[in-house]
C-alpha positions as CSV (number, residue, x, y, z in Angstrom):
1,X,100.6,93.7,77.7
2,X,98.3,96.3,79.1
3,X,94.6,95.5,79.3
4,X,92.0,97.3,77.1
5,X,88.6,98.1,78.6
6,X,85.4,98.4,76.7
7,X,82.6,100.0,78.6
8,X,78.8,100.0,78.3
9,X,77.1,103.3,79.1
10,X,73.7,103.3,80.6
11,X,73.7,101.6,84.1
12,X,77.5,101.2,83.9
13,X,79.0,104.7,83.5
14,X,75.8,106.8,83.8
15,X,73.6,106.4,86.9
16,X,70.5,106.3,84.6
17,X,68.3,103.4,85.8
18,X,65.8,105.4,87.8
19,X,65.6,108.4,85.4
20,X,65.1,106.0,82.5
21,X,62.3,104.2,84.4
22,X,60.6,107.6,84.9
23,X,61.0,108.5,81.3
24,X,59.6,105.2,80.0
25,X,56.6,105.5,82.3
26,X,55.9,109.0,81.1
27,X,56.0,107.8,77.5
28,X,54.0,104.5,78.0
29,X,50.5,105.9,77.3
30,X,51.6,107.3,73.9
31,X,52.4,103.7,72.9
32,X,49.2,102.2,74.3
33,X,50.9,100.8,77.4
34,X,50.2,101.3,81.1
35,X,52.9,102.7,83.3
36,X,54.5,100.1,85.6
37,X,55.1,100.5,89.3
38,X,58.6,100.5,90.8
39,X,57.8,97.1,92.4
40,X,57.0,95.7,89.0
41,X,60.0,97.3,87.5
42,X,62.2,95.6,90.2
43,X,60.7,92.3,89.0
44,X,61.4,93.1,85.4
45,X,65.0,93.9,86.3
46,X,65.5,90.2,87.0
47,X,64.5,89.3,83.4
48,X,66.4,89.3,80.1
49,X,65.4,92.0,77.6
50,X,63.6,89.5,75.2
51,X,61.6,88.2,78.2
52,X,60.7,91.7,79.3
53,X,59.4,92.5,75.9
54,X,57.3,89.3,75.9
55,X,56.0,90.0,79.4
56,X,54.9,93.5,78.5
57,X,53.5,92.3,75.1
58,X,55.5,94.6,73.0
59,X,55.8,93.8,69.3
60,X,58.9,94.3,67.1
61,X,56.9,97.0,65.3
62,X,56.3,98.8,68.6
63,X,60.0,98.6,69.5
64,X,61.0,100.0,66.1
65,X,58.4,102.8,66.4
66,X,59.4,103.6,70.0
67,X,63.2,103.7,69.8
68,X,63.6,107.0,67.9
69,X,61.2,108.7,70.4
70,X,62.9,107.1,73.4
71,X,66.3,108.2,72.2
72,X,65.0,111.7,71.5
73,X,63.3,111.9,74.9
74,X,66.6,110.7,76.4
75,X,68.1,114.0,75.3
76,X,65.9,115.7,77.8
77,X,67.1,113.7,80.8
78,X,70.8,113.3,79.8
79,X,71.5,116.8,81.1
80,X,70.5,115.6,84.6
81,X,72.4,112.4,84.7
82,X,75.5,111.9,86.8
83,X,78.3,109.3,86.6
84,X,77.9,106.5,89.1
85,X,79.8,107.3,92.3
86,X,83.4,106.3,91.8
87,X,83.4,106.3,88.0
88,X,85.4,109.5,87.6
89,X,88.0,108.1,90.0
90,X,88.1,104.9,88.0
91,X,88.9,106.7,84.7
92,X,91.4,108.9,86.5
93,X,93.2,105.7,87.6
94,X,93.1,104.3,84.1
95,X,94.5,107.5,82.6
96,X,97.3,107.7,85.2
97,X,98.3,104.1,84.4
98,X,98.1,104.6,80.6
99,X,95.2,102.1,80.2
100,X,93.2,102.6,77.0
101,X,89.4,102.3,77.0
102,X,86.4,102.8,74.7
103,X,82.6,103.0,74.8
104,X,79.9,101.2,73.0
105,X,76.2,101.9,73.6
106,X,72.7,101.6,72.0
107,X,72.4,105.3,72.9
108,X,72.9,108.1,70.4
109,X,76.4,109.5,69.9
110,X,75.1,113.0,70.6
111,X,73.8,111.9,74.0
112,X,77.0,110.0,74.8
113,X,79.3,112.8,73.8
114,X,77.2,115.5,75.6
115,X,77.4,113.4,78.9
116,X,81.1,112.7,78.6
117,X,81.9,116.4,77.8
118,X,79.8,117.6,80.7
119,X,81.6,115.4,83.2
120,X,85.1,115.8,81.8
121,X,85.4,112.2,80.6
122,X,87.3,112.9,77.4
123,X,89.9,110.2,77.0
124,X,88.0,107.4,75.3
125,X,89.7,106.0,72.3
126,X,86.4,105.9,70.5
127,X,82.7,106.2,71.3
128,X,80.2,104.3,69.1
129,X,76.6,103.2,69.2
130,X,75.4,99.6,68.5
131,X,72.9,98.1,66.1
132,X,70.1,98.3,68.6
133,X,69.1,97.0,72.0
134,X,68.7,93.4,70.8
135,X,71.9,93.2,68.7
136,X,74.7,93.5,71.3
137,X,76.5,90.3,70.3
138,X,76.7,91.3,66.7
139,X,77.7,94.9,67.6
140,X,80.4,93.9,70.0
141,X,81.9,91.4,67.5
142,X,81.8,94.1,64.7
143,X,83.6,96.7,66.8
144,X,86.2,94.2,68.0
145,X,87.0,93.5,64.3
146,X,86.7,97.2,63.2
147,X,89.2,98.4,65.8
148,X,91.4,95.4,65.6
149,X,91.2,94.7,69.4
150,X,93.3,91.9,70.9
151,X,90.9,89.6,72.7
152,X,93.6,88.2,75.0
153,X,93.8,91.5,76.9
154,X,90.2,92.8,76.4
155,X,87.7,93.3,79.1
156,X,84.0,94.2,78.6
157,X,82.3,96.1,81.4
158,X,78.5,96.0,81.5
159,X,75.4,95.7,83.8
160,X,73.2,93.2,82.1
161,X,73.0,89.5,81.4
162,X,73.1,90.2,77.6
163,X,76.5,91.8,78.2
164,X,77.7,88.5,79.7
165,X,76.2,86.6,76.7
166,X,77.8,89.0,74.2
167,X,81.2,88.8,75.8
168,X,81.1,85.0,75.9
169,X,80.0,84.8,72.2
170,X,83.0,87.0,71.3
171,X,85.5,85.1,73.5
172,X,86.4,88.0,75.8
173,X,86.2,88.5,79.6
174,X,83.3,90.2,81.2
175,X,83.2,92.4,84.3
176,X,79.6,92.9,85.5
177,X,78.7,95.9,87.7
178,X,75.9,95.5,90.3
179,X,74.7,99.1,90.2
180,X,72.9,99.0,86.9
181,X,69.8,97.4,85.4
182,X,70.3,93.8,86.6
183,X,70.8,93.2,90.3
184,X,73.7,91.2,91.7
185,X,71.8,88.0,92.4
186,X,70.5,87.9,88.8
187,X,73.9,88.5,87.3
188,X,75.5,86.0,89.6
189,X,73.3,83.2,88.2
190,X,74.9,83.7,84.8
191,X,78.5,83.4,86.1
192,X,80.3,86.4,84.8
193,X,84.1,86.3,84.9
194,X,84.0,89.1,87.5
195,X,81.3,90.8,89.5
196,X,82.0,94.2,91.2
197,X,80.0,96.3,93.6
198,X,82.2,99.5,93.2
199,X,84.2,101.0,90.3
200,X,87.4,100.7,92.4
201,X,87.2,96.9,92.2
202,X,87.7,97.2,88.4
203,X,91.2,98.6,89.1
204,X,91.9,95.7,91.4
205,X,90.9,93.2,88.7
206,X,93.3,94.7,86.1
207,X,96.1,94.9,88.7
208,X,96.0,98.7,89.5
209,X,94.8,98.6,93.1
210,X,96.9,100.6,95.5
C-alpha cells in the first residue's frame, strides 16, 4: 500500500519563518505589545505555542482579536514567500511515484491556494484550514475522519512540537522538518518518528530514494 502524506504549510512548505517574524513585529504596537528582537524570537522558538503565549502575556481575547488581522496581513507577504529549497523537487518525486498528498493549515484557503498556484504546486488531493492555532489535534483528527484516511500508511509532516503531539494523539507517524519554527534540538527532545534536514530525506523515509 502506498503511503499518504499530510503536510503542514508555514515553516514546512513555505519558507515563512523570518517574513512572519517581521510581520508580527510590525503589528505588535497595534495590540499593545512591544516588538521582540531576533535573539528573543530565537529563544521563543524553543517553546511550545501555549508557553509563548504565556511568556508574552497574551490573552485568549487578544488572540481572537489578532488572528483575523494577522491572516489579513499575511496576504501582503504571501506574494513574496518561496517554497523551502528542495520542496518543489520533493513534490515532483511524489507525483512521479503516484504518491497522494494533502495540506492542512491554520492559514486561510485564499493564501494557501495563491501560494500553491504561484509556485506550480497543484496536485494536492485537498487543501484545508484548521480550527485555529491551538486546535491542531482536533483538526487533524477531524480531517482524517472526513477524508477517510488509512492511519496505517499515513505520514504527517510538520515543523513544530504541537505537530508531534497531534500526530501521536491521532495514532499516525510524524516526520518533523528542521527548517521551520522549532529548531532541530528542540524537536529532537520530543522524539518524533523521523527528523529530516532536507526535503529529499522525506523521499528516503517513504522508500523513494534513488
